[in-house]
mmCIF entry with sequence, helices, sheets and N, C-alpha, C, O atoms, coordinates in Angstrom:
data_MODEL
# 
_entry.id   MODEL 
# 
_entity.id                         1 
_entity.type                       polymer 
_entity.pdbx_number_of_molecules   1 
# 
_entity_poly.entity_id                      1 
_entity_poly.type                           'polypeptide(L)' 
_entity_poly.nstd_linkage                   no 
_entity_poly.nstd_monomer                   no 
_entity_poly.pdbx_seq_one_letter_code       MAFHYADLAEIIDELDENQRIYLIKLIDSDKTSRCIN 
_entity_poly.pdbx_seq_one_letter_code_can   MAFHYADLAEIIDELDENQRIYLIKLIDSDKTSRCIN 
_entity_poly.pdbx_strand_id                 A 
# 
loop_
_entity_poly_seq.entity_id 
_entity_poly_seq.num 
_entity_poly_seq.mon_id 
_entity_poly_seq.hetero 
1 1  MET n 
1 2  ALA n 
1 3  PHE n 
1 4  HIS n 
1 5  TYR n 
1 6  ALA n 
1 7  ASP n 
1 8  LEU n 
1 9  ALA n 
1 10 GLU n 
1 11 ILE n 
1 12 ILE n 
1 13 ASP n 
1 14 GLU n 
1 15 LEU n 
1 16 ASP n 
1 17 GLU n 
1 18 ASN n 
1 19 GLN n 
1 20 ARG n 
1 21 ILE n 
1 22 TYR n 
1 23 LEU n 
1 24 ILE n 
1 25 LYS n 
1 26 LEU n 
1 27 ILE n 
1 28 ASP n 
1 29 SER n 
1 30 ASP n 
1 31 LYS n 
1 32 THR n 
1 33 SER n 
1 34 ARG n 
1 35 CYS n 
1 36 ILE n 
1 37 ASN n 
# 
_struct_asym.id          A 
_struct_asym.entity_id   1 
# 
loop_
_struct_conf.conf_type_id 
_struct_conf.id 
_struct_conf.pdbx_PDB_helix_id 
_struct_conf.beg_label_comp_id 
_struct_conf.beg_label_asym_id 
_struct_conf.beg_label_seq_id 
_struct_conf.pdbx_beg_PDB_ins_code 
_struct_conf.end_label_comp_id 
_struct_conf.end_label_asym_id 
_struct_conf.end_label_seq_id 
_struct_conf.pdbx_end_PDB_ins_code 
_struct_conf.beg_auth_comp_id 
_struct_conf.beg_auth_asym_id 
_struct_conf.beg_auth_seq_id 
_struct_conf.end_auth_comp_id 
_struct_conf.end_auth_asym_id 
_struct_conf.end_auth_seq_id 
_struct_conf.pdbx_PDB_helix_class 
_struct_conf.details 
_struct_conf.pdbx_PDB_helix_length 
HELX_P HELX_P1 AA1 TYR A 5  ? GLU A 14 ? TYR A 5  GLU A 14 1 ? 10 
HELX_P HELX_P2 AA2 GLU A 17 ? LEU A 26 ? GLU A 17 LEU A 26 1 ? 10 
HELX_P HELX_P3 AA3 SER A 29 ? CYS A 35 ? SER A 29 CYS A 35 1 ? 7  
# 
_struct_conf_type.id          HELX_P 
_struct_conf_type.criteria    ? 
_struct_conf_type.reference   ? 
# 
loop_
_atom_site.group_PDB 
_atom_site.id 
_atom_site.type_symbol 
_atom_site.label_atom_id 
_atom_site.label_alt_id 
_atom_site.label_comp_id 
_atom_site.label_asym_id 
_atom_site.label_entity_id 
_atom_site.label_seq_id 
_atom_site.pdbx_PDB_ins_code 
_atom_site.Cartn_x 
_atom_site.Cartn_y 
_atom_site.Cartn_z 
_atom_site.occupancy 
_atom_site.B_iso_or_equiv 
_atom_site.pdbx_formal_charge 
_atom_site.auth_seq_id 
_atom_site.auth_comp_id 
_atom_site.auth_asym_id 
_atom_site.auth_atom_id 
_atom_site.pdbx_PDB_model_num 
ATOM 1   N N  . MET A 1 1  ? -128.839 196.415 22.507 1.00 0.00 ? 1  MET A N  1 
ATOM 2   C CA . MET A 1 1  ? -128.664 195.157 21.803 1.00 0.00 ? 1  MET A CA 1 
ATOM 3   C C  . MET A 1 1  ? -127.324 194.498 22.093 1.00 0.00 ? 1  MET A C  1 
ATOM 4   O O  . MET A 1 1  ? -126.288 195.162 22.066 1.00 0.00 ? 1  MET A O  1 
ATOM 5   N N  . ALA A 1 2  ? -127.335 193.208 22.367 1.00 0.00 ? 2  ALA A N  1 
ATOM 6   C CA . ALA A 1 2  ? -126.115 192.467 22.791 1.00 0.00 ? 2  ALA A CA 1 
ATOM 7   C C  . ALA A 1 2  ? -125.794 191.391 21.765 1.00 0.00 ? 2  ALA A C  1 
ATOM 8   O O  . ALA A 1 2  ? -126.664 190.643 21.320 1.00 0.00 ? 2  ALA A O  1 
ATOM 9   N N  . PHE A 1 3  ? -124.593 191.342 21.426 1.00 0.00 ? 3  PHE A N  1 
ATOM 10  C CA . PHE A 1 3  ? -124.119 190.328 20.477 1.00 0.00 ? 3  PHE A CA 1 
ATOM 11  C C  . PHE A 1 3  ? -123.311 189.256 21.244 1.00 0.00 ? 3  PHE A C  1 
ATOM 12  O O  . PHE A 1 3  ? -122.607 189.579 22.201 1.00 0.00 ? 3  PHE A O  1 
ATOM 13  N N  . HIS A 1 4  ? -123.416 187.973 20.816 1.00 0.00 ? 4  HIS A N  1 
ATOM 14  C CA . HIS A 1 4  ? -122.637 186.978 21.291 1.00 0.00 ? 4  HIS A CA 1 
ATOM 15  C C  . HIS A 1 4  ? -121.233 187.194 20.713 1.00 0.00 ? 4  HIS A C  1 
ATOM 16  O O  . HIS A 1 4  ? -121.087 187.693 19.597 1.00 0.00 ? 4  HIS A O  1 
ATOM 17  N N  . TYR A 1 5  ? -120.168 186.802 21.504 1.00 0.00 ? 5  TYR A N  1 
ATOM 18  C CA . TYR A 1 5  ? -118.794 187.056 20.994 1.00 0.00 ? 5  TYR A CA 1 
ATOM 19  C C  . TYR A 1 5  ? -118.520 186.349 19.713 1.00 0.00 ? 5  TYR A C  1 
ATOM 20  O O  . TYR A 1 5  ? -117.728 186.858 18.919 1.00 0.00 ? 5  TYR A O  1 
ATOM 21  N N  . ALA A 1 6  ? -119.112 185.209 19.441 1.00 0.00 ? 6  ALA A N  1 
ATOM 22  C CA . ALA A 1 6  ? -118.890 184.485 18.160 1.00 0.00 ? 6  ALA A CA 1 
ATOM 23  C C  . ALA A 1 6  ? -119.525 185.288 16.931 1.00 0.00 ? 6  ALA A C  1 
ATOM 24  O O  . ALA A 1 6  ? -119.019 185.294 15.809 1.00 0.00 ? 6  ALA A O  1 
ATOM 25  N N  . ASP A 1 7  ? -120.618 185.921 17.258 1.00 0.00 ? 7  ASP A N  1 
ATOM 26  C CA . ASP A 1 7  ? -121.218 186.899 16.211 1.00 0.00 ? 7  ASP A CA 1 
ATOM 27  C C  . ASP A 1 7  ? -120.316 188.041 15.904 1.00 0.00 ? 7  ASP A C  1 
ATOM 28  O O  . ASP A 1 7  ? -120.127 188.436 14.754 1.00 0.00 ? 7  ASP A O  1 
ATOM 29  N N  . LEU A 1 8  ? -119.767 188.559 16.952 1.00 0.00 ? 8  LEU A N  1 
ATOM 30  C CA . LEU A 1 8  ? -118.829 189.745 16.757 1.00 0.00 ? 8  LEU A CA 1 
ATOM 31  C C  . LEU A 1 8  ? -117.504 189.308 16.044 1.00 0.00 ? 8  LEU A C  1 
ATOM 32  O O  . LEU A 1 8  ? -116.942 190.099 15.286 1.00 0.00 ? 8  LEU A O  1 
ATOM 33  N N  . ALA A 1 9  ? -117.011 188.082 16.275 1.00 0.00 ? 9  ALA A N  1 
ATOM 34  C CA . ALA A 1 9  ? -115.907 187.608 15.642 1.00 0.00 ? 9  ALA A CA 1 
ATOM 35  C C  . ALA A 1 9  ? -116.139 187.408 14.156 1.00 0.00 ? 9  ALA A C  1 
ATOM 36  O O  . ALA A 1 9  ? -115.241 187.647 13.348 1.00 0.00 ? 9  ALA A O  1 
ATOM 37  N N  . GLU A 1 10 ? -117.363 186.961 13.781 1.00 0.00 ? 10 GLU A N  1 
ATOM 38  C CA . GLU A 1 10 ? -117.668 186.839 12.325 1.00 0.00 ? 10 GLU A CA 1 
ATOM 39  C C  . GLU A 1 10 ? -117.731 188.204 11.693 1.00 0.00 ? 10 GLU A C  1 
ATOM 40  O O  . GLU A 1 10 ? -117.271 188.347 10.560 1.00 0.00 ? 10 GLU A O  1 
ATOM 41  N N  . ILE A 1 11 ? -118.240 189.169 12.307 1.00 0.00 ? 11 ILE A N  1 
ATOM 42  C CA . ILE A 1 11 ? -118.380 190.542 11.726 1.00 0.00 ? 11 ILE A CA 1 
ATOM 43  C C  . ILE A 1 11 ? -116.979 191.062 11.616 1.00 0.00 ? 11 ILE A C  1 
ATOM 44  O O  . ILE A 1 11 ? -116.638 191.602 10.563 1.00 0.00 ? 11 ILE A O  1 
ATOM 45  N N  . ILE A 1 12 ? -116.119 190.943 12.637 1.00 0.00 ? 12 ILE A N  1 
ATOM 46  C CA . ILE A 1 12 ? -114.737 191.441 12.597 1.00 0.00 ? 12 ILE A CA 1 
ATOM 47  C C  . ILE A 1 12 ? -113.965 190.760 11.412 1.00 0.00 ? 12 ILE A C  1 
ATOM 48  O O  . ILE A 1 12 ? -113.153 191.395 10.740 1.00 0.00 ? 12 ILE A O  1 
ATOM 49  N N  . ASP A 1 13 ? -114.225 189.579 11.209 1.00 0.00 ? 13 ASP A N  1 
ATOM 50  C CA . ASP A 1 13 ? -113.456 188.855 10.073 1.00 0.00 ? 13 ASP A CA 1 
ATOM 51  C C  . ASP A 1 13 ? -113.853 189.514 8.683  1.00 0.00 ? 13 ASP A C  1 
ATOM 52  O O  . ASP A 1 13 ? -113.039 189.500 7.760  1.00 0.00 ? 13 ASP A O  1 
ATOM 53  N N  . GLU A 1 14 ? -115.020 190.049 8.549  1.00 0.00 ? 14 GLU A N  1 
ATOM 54  C CA . GLU A 1 14 ? -115.447 190.608 7.360  1.00 0.00 ? 14 GLU A CA 1 
ATOM 55  C C  . GLU A 1 14 ? -114.862 192.070 7.036  1.00 0.00 ? 14 GLU A C  1 
ATOM 56  O O  . GLU A 1 14 ? -114.957 192.568 5.915  1.00 0.00 ? 14 GLU A O  1 
ATOM 57  N N  . LEU A 1 15 ? -114.285 192.672 8.062  1.00 0.00 ? 15 LEU A N  1 
ATOM 58  C CA . LEU A 1 15 ? -113.886 194.089 8.007  1.00 0.00 ? 15 LEU A CA 1 
ATOM 59  C C  . LEU A 1 15 ? -112.424 194.187 7.538  1.00 0.00 ? 15 LEU A C  1 
ATOM 60  O O  . LEU A 1 15 ? -111.612 193.273 7.689  1.00 0.00 ? 15 LEU A O  1 
ATOM 61  N N  . ASP A 1 16 ? -112.162 195.336 6.972  1.00 0.00 ? 16 ASP A N  1 
ATOM 62  C CA . ASP A 1 16 ? -110.662 195.563 6.689  1.00 0.00 ? 16 ASP A CA 1 
ATOM 63  C C  . ASP A 1 16 ? -109.948 196.056 8.014  1.00 0.00 ? 16 ASP A C  1 
ATOM 64  O O  . ASP A 1 16 ? -110.591 196.332 9.028  1.00 0.00 ? 16 ASP A O  1 
ATOM 65  N N  . GLU A 1 17 ? -108.650 196.140 7.933  1.00 0.00 ? 17 GLU A N  1 
ATOM 66  C CA . GLU A 1 17 ? -107.888 196.410 9.145  1.00 0.00 ? 17 GLU A CA 1 
ATOM 67  C C  . GLU A 1 17 ? -108.358 197.678 9.938  1.00 0.00 ? 17 GLU A C  1 
ATOM 68  O O  . GLU A 1 17 ? -108.576 197.617 11.148 1.00 0.00 ? 17 GLU A O  1 
ATOM 69  N N  . ASN A 1 18 ? -108.505 198.833 9.210  1.00 0.00 ? 18 ASN A N  1 
ATOM 70  C CA . ASN A 1 18 ? -108.923 200.054 9.847  1.00 0.00 ? 18 ASN A CA 1 
ATOM 71  C C  . ASN A 1 18 ? -110.271 199.866 10.486 1.00 0.00 ? 18 ASN A C  1 
ATOM 72  O O  . ASN A 1 18 ? -110.468 200.348 11.602 1.00 0.00 ? 18 ASN A O  1 
ATOM 73  N N  . GLN A 1 19 ? -111.188 199.217 9.874  1.00 0.00 ? 19 GLN A N  1 
ATOM 74  C CA . GLN A 1 19 ? -112.567 198.998 10.414 1.00 0.00 ? 19 GLN A CA 1 
ATOM 75  C C  . GLN A 1 19 ? -112.524 198.140 11.613 1.00 0.00 ? 19 GLN A C  1 
ATOM 76  O O  . GLN A 1 19 ? -113.275 198.380 12.559 1.00 0.00 ? 19 GLN A O  1 
ATOM 77  N N  . ARG A 1 20 ? -111.691 197.152 11.634 1.00 0.00 ? 20 ARG A N  1 
ATOM 78  C CA . ARG A 1 20 ? -111.454 196.238 12.782 1.00 0.00 ? 20 ARG A CA 1 
ATOM 79  C C  . ARG A 1 20 ? -111.014 197.007 14.029 1.00 0.00 ? 20 ARG A C  1 
ATOM 80  O O  . ARG A 1 20 ? -111.530 196.861 15.138 1.00 0.00 ? 20 ARG A O  1 
ATOM 81  N N  . ILE A 1 21 ? -109.999 197.850 13.736 1.00 0.00 ? 21 ILE A N  1 
ATOM 82  C CA . ILE A 1 21 ? -109.404 198.568 14.863 1.00 0.00 ? 21 ILE A CA 1 
ATOM 83  C C  . ILE A 1 21 ? -110.495 199.488 15.423 1.00 0.00 ? 21 ILE A C  1 
ATOM 84  O O  . ILE A 1 21 ? -110.663 199.537 16.642 1.00 0.00 ? 21 ILE A O  1 
ATOM 85  N N  . TYR A 1 22 ? -111.223 200.202 14.607 1.00 0.00 ? 22 TYR A N  1 
ATOM 86  C CA . TYR A 1 22 ? -112.294 201.081 15.102 1.00 0.00 ? 22 TYR A CA 1 
ATOM 87  C C  . TYR A 1 22 ? -113.377 200.373 15.887 1.00 0.00 ? 22 TYR A C  1 
ATOM 88  O O  . TYR A 1 22 ? -113.854 200.866 16.909 1.00 0.00 ? 22 TYR A O  1 
ATOM 89  N N  . LEU A 1 23 ? -113.764 199.180 15.379 1.00 0.00 ? 23 LEU A N  1 
ATOM 90  C CA . LEU A 1 23 ? -114.819 198.413 16.034 1.00 0.00 ? 23 LEU A CA 1 
ATOM 91  C C  . LEU A 1 23 ? -114.306 197.873 17.385 1.00 0.00 ? 23 LEU A C  1 
ATOM 92  O O  . LEU A 1 23 ? -115.016 197.916 18.389 1.00 0.00 ? 23 LEU A O  1 
ATOM 93  N N  . ILE A 1 24 ? -113.066 197.366 17.390 1.00 0.00 ? 24 ILE A N  1 
ATOM 94  C CA . ILE A 1 24 ? -112.522 196.820 18.624 1.00 0.00 ? 24 ILE A CA 1 
ATOM 95  C C  . ILE A 1 24 ? -112.356 197.867 19.714 1.00 0.00 ? 24 ILE A C  1 
ATOM 96  O O  . ILE A 1 24 ? -112.471 197.573 20.904 1.00 0.00 ? 24 ILE A O  1 
ATOM 97  N N  . LYS A 1 25 ? -112.084 199.091 19.286 1.00 0.00 ? 25 LYS A N  1 
ATOM 98  C CA . LYS A 1 25 ? -111.993 200.185 20.231 1.00 0.00 ? 25 LYS A CA 1 
ATOM 99  C C  . LYS A 1 25 ? -113.339 200.537 20.825 1.00 0.00 ? 25 LYS A C  1 
ATOM 100 O O  . LYS A 1 25 ? -113.412 201.041 21.946 1.00 0.00 ? 25 LYS A O  1 
ATOM 101 N N  . LEU A 1 26 ? -114.405 200.277 20.087 1.00 0.00 ? 26 LEU A N  1 
ATOM 102 C CA . LEU A 1 26 ? -115.767 200.605 20.556 1.00 0.00 ? 26 LEU A CA 1 
ATOM 103 C C  . LEU A 1 26 ? -116.313 199.516 21.540 1.00 0.00 ? 26 LEU A C  1 
ATOM 104 O O  . LEU A 1 26 ? -117.129 199.809 22.414 1.00 0.00 ? 26 LEU A O  1 
ATOM 105 N N  . ILE A 1 27 ? -115.861 198.331 21.374 1.00 0.00 ? 27 ILE A N  1 
ATOM 106 C CA . ILE A 1 27 ? -116.468 197.125 22.132 1.00 0.00 ? 27 ILE A CA 1 
ATOM 107 C C  . ILE A 1 27 ? -115.738 197.150 23.526 1.00 0.00 ? 27 ILE A C  1 
ATOM 108 O O  . ILE A 1 27 ? -114.586 197.561 23.663 1.00 0.00 ? 27 ILE A O  1 
ATOM 109 N N  . ASP A 1 28 ? -116.486 196.691 24.498 1.00 0.00 ? 28 ASP A N  1 
ATOM 110 C CA . ASP A 1 28 ? -115.954 196.428 25.809 1.00 0.00 ? 28 ASP A CA 1 
ATOM 111 C C  . ASP A 1 28 ? -114.768 195.548 25.747 1.00 0.00 ? 28 ASP A C  1 
ATOM 112 O O  . ASP A 1 28 ? -114.790 194.601 24.961 1.00 0.00 ? 28 ASP A O  1 
ATOM 113 N N  . SER A 1 29 ? -113.680 195.771 26.532 1.00 0.00 ? 29 SER A N  1 
ATOM 114 C CA . SER A 1 29 ? -112.457 195.079 26.367 1.00 0.00 ? 29 SER A CA 1 
ATOM 115 C C  . SER A 1 29 ? -112.622 193.566 26.746 1.00 0.00 ? 29 SER A C  1 
ATOM 116 O O  . SER A 1 29 ? -111.953 192.733 26.134 1.00 0.00 ? 29 SER A O  1 
ATOM 117 N N  . ASP A 1 30 ? -113.464 193.195 27.703 1.00 0.00 ? 30 ASP A N  1 
ATOM 118 C CA . ASP A 1 30 ? -113.696 191.787 28.015 1.00 0.00 ? 30 ASP A CA 1 
ATOM 119 C C  . ASP A 1 30 ? -114.318 191.072 26.851 1.00 0.00 ? 30 ASP A C  1 
ATOM 120 O O  . ASP A 1 30 ? -113.911 189.954 26.535 1.00 0.00 ? 30 ASP A O  1 
ATOM 121 N N  . LYS A 1 31 ? -115.273 191.661 26.212 1.00 0.00 ? 31 LYS A N  1 
ATOM 122 C CA . LYS A 1 31 ? -115.919 190.993 25.034 1.00 0.00 ? 31 LYS A CA 1 
ATOM 123 C C  . LYS A 1 31 ? -114.953 190.938 23.878 1.00 0.00 ? 31 LYS A C  1 
ATOM 124 O O  . LYS A 1 31 ? -114.945 189.976 23.110 1.00 0.00 ? 31 LYS A O  1 
ATOM 125 N N  . THR A 1 32 ? -114.108 192.007 23.746 1.00 0.00 ? 32 THR A N  1 
ATOM 126 C CA . THR A 1 32 ? -113.165 192.090 22.600 1.00 0.00 ? 32 THR A CA 1 
ATOM 127 C C  . THR A 1 32 ? -112.111 190.870 22.738 1.00 0.00 ? 32 THR A C  1 
ATOM 128 O O  . THR A 1 32 ? -111.705 190.241 21.761 1.00 0.00 ? 32 THR A O  1 
ATOM 129 N N  . SER A 1 33 ? -111.746 190.632 23.977 1.00 0.00 ? 33 SER A N  1 
ATOM 130 C CA . SER A 1 33 ? -110.664 189.566 24.107 1.00 0.00 ? 33 SER A CA 1 
ATOM 131 C C  . SER A 1 33 ? -111.295 188.264 23.804 1.00 0.00 ? 33 SER A C  1 
ATOM 132 O O  . SER A 1 33 ? -110.576 187.373 23.352 1.00 0.00 ? 33 SER A O  1 
ATOM 133 N N  . ARG A 1 34 ? -112.547 188.051 23.998 1.00 0.00 ? 34 ARG A N  1 
ATOM 134 C CA . ARG A 1 34 ? -113.190 186.765 23.631 1.00 0.00 ? 34 ARG A CA 1 
ATOM 135 C C  . ARG A 1 34 ? -113.329 186.668 22.099 1.00 0.00 ? 34 ARG A C  1 
ATOM 136 O O  . ARG A 1 34 ? -113.190 185.584 21.533 1.00 0.00 ? 34 ARG A O  1 
ATOM 137 N N  . CYS A 1 35 ? -113.595 187.771 21.450 1.00 0.00 ? 35 CYS A N  1 
ATOM 138 C CA . CYS A 1 35 ? -113.788 187.788 20.085 1.00 0.00 ? 35 CYS A CA 1 
ATOM 139 C C  . CYS A 1 35 ? -112.541 187.382 19.194 1.00 0.00 ? 35 CYS A C  1 
ATOM 140 O O  . CYS A 1 35 ? -112.608 186.669 18.193 1.00 0.00 ? 35 CYS A O  1 
ATOM 141 N N  . ILE A 1 36 ? -111.440 187.927 19.699 1.00 0.00 ? 36 ILE A N  1 
ATOM 142 C CA . ILE A 1 36 ? -110.210 187.767 18.884 1.00 0.00 ? 36 ILE A CA 1 
ATOM 143 C C  . ILE A 1 36 ? -109.306 186.625 19.277 1.00 0.00 ? 36 ILE A C  1 
ATOM 144 O O  . ILE A 1 36 ? -108.211 186.453 18.742 1.00 0.00 ? 36 ILE A O  1 
ATOM 145 N N  . ASN A 1 37 ? -109.810 185.818 20.263 1.00 0.00 ? 37 ASN A N  1 
ATOM 146 C CA . ASN A 1 37 ? -109.062 184.617 20.589 1.00 0.00 ? 37 ASN A CA 1 
ATOM 147 C C  . ASN A 1 37 ? -109.379 183.475 19.692 1.00 0.00 ? 37 ASN A C  1 
ATOM 148 O O  . ASN A 1 37 ? -108.819 182.391 19.851 1.00 0.00 ? 37 ASN A O  1 
# 
């Protein structure tokens, strides 16, 4: 299953700090950089 980076950004916005860190560590670094910009 693939998510668009905008979808991932929405999900990340809903999480608390610890959950964000955990999720970001799971996601490919290229996709992560697009989500948090």
